C-alpha positions, 0 to 999 in steps of 0.5 A: 498500500501506498502511503496516503492509502496507509493515511487513510485506511489509518483514518478511516480506521479512527474515524468509526473508532471514535464516530461508531458509524462507517459514513464519510459526513462523520469522519470528516466532522472527526477531524475537524476537516483534515479530510475532506467528504468526498477525498475520503468518499472518493479513496473508497470508490478508486484506490486499488486497494486488493481488498480481499488481501488486504482481510488476510493479510491482516487475519495474518497478522492477529495469528501471528502478533497473538501465536494462534496455532490451533482453536476452533471455527464457530459459523452464524449468520447475521440479517441486518434491517434495511430500509423498505425499498433499496436498490443499490443495497448489496444483497438486500432481500424479505428476511425473517423477524423472529420478533413480531414472526413477519417480514423485513428488507435487509441484508445478510450476512454468514461471519465464520469466527475462529475461538482460540485459547486467548483470543477470539478472532474474525477470519471471514464472513459472506453475504447470502441472498436466496436464490431466486428460483430455488424460492419460488419452487419453495414457493409453489411447492407449498400451495401443491401440498395444500391443494393435495397434489401428489409428489409423482406430479409437482417440478421436481427442485430446480439444481442451485445457482451458483450465482446466488450459494445458500448460507451453507456452503458458504460457510464452506467456502469461507472453512476451505479460504481458511485453510488454504491460506492457513495451513498451519493452525489447527483446527479442533472443531467445527461448530455451529446451530441448527441450520448447517445440521446437514450430512453434506456441509457437518463431513465437508464441513470436518473434512476441509479441517483433516476430519475434525470434529463437526458440531449442530444443534437438530431439531427432535423430530429427526429421525434415529436408528436403534435396533433397528427400528425408527425414532425422531430425537424426542421419543428416542430419549424419552425412554433415556432421560440422562443424568446429571452431571459438571460441566465448565462453562466456556471455561468459567462457572461449573454448572448441573445438567442434564445429559443424555447420549447415545450414538445410533443411525442418522437416517437424515445423514445415512450412517451413524452419529453422536446423538447428547440431549442436552437441558440446563438449569432452568430449562424445562425441555432438552435440547438436542446437539449432533457431532460426528466423531464418535471418538470423544467423550460426551461431555467434551462434545457438551463443553465445545459447543458452550463455545458456540456462544462466542459468536452472537458474543461477538455481533453484539459487540459489532454491531453496537461498536464497530461501525458497520451495523450503526449507518453503513450505506455504500452502496453496490458491491463495492461499498457493502464489502469494504465497509463492513471489511472495515469494520471488522478490521477495527475490531482486530486492531482493537485485539493489538491495542497497547493495554489489549496487548498487557492484558494477554500476555499475562493471562489476565481478562481481556476486554472489552470492544466498548471499555475500549473504544471508550478511551480511545475517546479519552484518548482522543481527547487527550491528544487534542489537550496536550497538543495545544500546550506545547503550540508556542502560543496556546491562545492563539492555537485556542481560538482558532480551534473554537473557529474550526469548530463554530466552522464544523458544527454551525447551528441549524435553525429548527422547525420546531420553534416558532420565532421569525415566522409568520402565524398567521391573525387569532382572533374573531372579527368583528364584522363577522360577529353577526354570524354569530349570531345568526348562528344561534338565532 
C-alpha cells in the first residue's frame, strides 16, 4: 500500500472508532475537516487497494501477533435491517423477523469466527441471499401440498444457482479459504447451529479441517434408527432421560446439566452419529446436538458446544461498537463489502491495542470492545490537549480551534419553534360577529 492509502485507512479506522458509523460526513466532522467528505469517498471507491488481500493479511497478522496455532471455527449468520425499498444495497432481500413473525427488508451476512485459548477473531464473511428459483419452487411446492397434489405430479426441485449459494455453501467456502491461507492452524472442532446440521455440511466441514469434530444443533423431530426401529430424537431420549453431570461453560463457572447421549444411526445422514440430549438449569425442554467424531467423550462435546455462544457476543459487539451496524449505507457490492471490511479491521486493530496486548500477555481477562472504544475516545481528547499545550501560542491556537469547531459544527435552524415565522391572525373579526348571532337564532 502507498503512503496515502495507509494514511486514509488509518484515518477511516480512527473515524469508525470515534464516531461508530461508517460515514464520510461523520469522519469529516471528527477530523475537523482535515480530510474532506469527497476525498474520503473517492479513496473508498477508486483507490487501488486489493481488499481481499488486505483482509487476508490482517488475519495473518492476528495469528502471528497472538501466536495462534490451534482453535475452533464457529459459523453463524446475522441479519441487518435496511429501508423498505432499496435499489443499490447489495443483496438486500426479505428476511424473516423472529420477534414479530413478519418480514423486513435487509442484508444477511455469514460470519466465520476463530475461537482460540487467547482471543476470538473474525476470519471470514460473505453476504448471503436466497436463490429466486428455489424460493419460487418452495412457494409452489407449499401451495400444491395444501391442495394435496401428488408428489409425482409436482415439478422437481431446480438445481442451485452458483451465483446465489446457500449459507451452508458460503460457510464451507470460507472454511476452505481459511484453511488454504493458514494450513499451520490446527482446527479442533467446527461449531454451527441447526441451519447447518445437514449431512453434506457436516461431512465437508470435517473433511476440510482434517477430520475435525463438527457439532451442530438439531431438531427434535429428526429420525434415528435404534435396534432396527426408527424413532424421533424426542421419543428416543424420552426412554433414556439422562443423568446429571457437571460442566464448565466456556471455561468459567461450573454448572449442573442433564445429559443423555448415544451413538446411533441417523436416518437423514445415512450413517452413525453421536447424538446428545442436553438440558441446562431452568430449561424445561431438552436441546439436541449431533457430532461427527464418535471418539469424543460426551462431556467434551457438550463443553465445546458452549463456545458457540461466543459468536453471538461477537455479533453484538460488532453491531453496537464497530460502525457497520449503525449507519452503513454504502451502495452496491463494493460499498457493502468494503465498509464491512473496514468494520472488521477495527475489530482486529482493537486486539492489538497496548492495553489489550498487555492483558493477553499476562493471561488476564481481555477488555471489551465498548470499553476500548471509550478509552480511545478519551486518549484522542488528551492528545488534543497535549497539542494545545505544546503550541507556541496556546491562546491563539485555542482561538483558532474554537473557530474551526464553529465552522465544522454550524448551528441549524429548527422547525419546531415558531420564532421569526408568521403564525397568521388568531382573533375574531368584529364585522363577522352578526354571523355568530344568526347561528344561534
